[in-house]
N, C-alpha and C positions, 0 to 999 in steps of 0.2 A: 723833256719833250715839249715842244711848242704846242700851245693850245690854240685852236682856231674856232671862231664862232661865226656861224653863218647867220647873216642878218637879212631876212627876206624883205624886200621893199614892197610897196603897194602904192596905189594911186593916192591914198590918204597919208602914207608914211614912207618917205624916202629921203635919202641923203643925196645931195647934189652930185658928189663924186668928182673925179678928175682923172687925169692921165699921168702916170709916173713915167717919165721919159728917161731912158738910160742910154747915154752916149748917142744921142740923136737930136735933130732939130725939132723943137716942139711945134714949130709952124707947120710941120708936115702932118699933124694930127688934128682931127676934128671929132667931136663926140657929142652925144646928147643923152639925156636920161629918159628912158621910155616912160617912166611913171610921171615925170614932169611934163612930157609931151601930152600924155593922156589927160593929166589934171588940168592942163591949160587949153584943151581942145573942146570943140562942140561935140555933143553926142554923135557917134558914128562917122565923124570926120576921119578919113583914112590918111594919116600923115606919114610920108616916106621918111624912114630913119636910116635906111641902108639901101644901096643900089649896086648891083653887079650886072653890067650890060643891061638887058631888058628886065631882069628880075629885081624885085623890090621886097623889102620888109616894111610893112605899114604898121603903125600903132593907131589904135582906135579907142576912144573912150566909150565903153558900153554902158548905157544908162537908159532904162525904159526899153521900148521896142524899136528896132531899126526898120528901115525900109527893106523891101525884098531886093536881093542881088542875084546875079548869075554871071557866069563867065564861060568862055569857050575852051577852058582848060581847067584842070584841077587846081585848087587852092588849099591852103592849110591854115588853121587858126589854133592859137594857144591862149588859154586864159592864164594871165600872169599873176593874178592876185585874188580873185573872188569867183563867185558862181555866175555862170551865164548859160542860157539855153540856146541851142542852135536848132531851128525848125527847118526841115527839108521837104521840098516838093519835087517830084520827078516831073519835069516839064513834058507836056503832051507833044509839043513841037519845038524843040530847043533852037533849031535853025531859024525859026520865025521870030524868036525872041531876041537872039543875039547872033550877029554874023560869025560863022564858024572860024573865020580868019582873024577876028578881032582879038585884042589882048587886054588883060586886066579885068577888073570887076565892072559890071554895068548895073546901075540902079534901075529897077523896074518901076513903071509908072503906077501900077496897081497890084492887085493880088495875082499870083501866077496861075495859069491854067494847067492843071495836072493832078496827079495822084499824090496824096500825102505819103511821105516816106517815113516820117517819125520825127523824134527829137533826140538830141544828145545833150546831156547835162555835163558841162565842163566845170571843174573846180581848179584851184591853183595848180598850174603845171600840166594840166590835161590838154591833149591835142586832138583835133578832129579834122578829117578831110572834108573839103567842100567840093563834091564831085562835079565834073563836067556833065552837062545835061540836066542839072538840078538847079532849083532856085533855093535860096536860103535867107533866113533873117535871124537876128539875135534878139534875145530878151534878157535883161538883167535887172533884178530888183534894186540893186545898189550900184553906184558908179564903180566900174572896174576897168582893167586894162586888157586889151586884146592885142596880140601880135599876129599879123596876117602875112603869110608868104604868098606872093602872087607875081604877076607881071605888071609893069607900069601901064596904067590905063586911064580911062576918063575919070575914075573916082579917086585916083592917087593925087594927094595934095603935096606939093613941094614947098617947104618953108625953111630951107637950109639956113638962111640968114637969121631967122628967129630962134631956131632950136639948137644950132650948133655952137659949141664953145671951143675955144682953142687953148 
């Protein structure tokens, strides 16, 4: 029997990796390492690492406390390697904060007006929904990696030339 060992990466410990191409042109493939993207990004910079039509997967370096964000649609976040808290506020008037027809995450200029909904503590592999009509912010005692599923918007950073390898 073959033995397999799972090696979990992290923002502080990852292997660069690569693509093994079988009977195909390697020029058709591009990839990036999410932990490397997080390690080389500014805190809470939301770097796009995958795109399917308007939908994106963003990688963010969680470190310290983020600004408040909201969006006109549900989003999802996964902690990839360490602990992060998600603080949620039910917005008093969501349509006044973000256009209901807008897409992607929007950074708020100050504290949100509304009722505290609570907090979620995410650890490696845990996922949380960031619901429409709410504001959220992240807080992490140590640098860690967040994967956010959302729609391409004003906070999405595209750095394909810097993060992709062939």
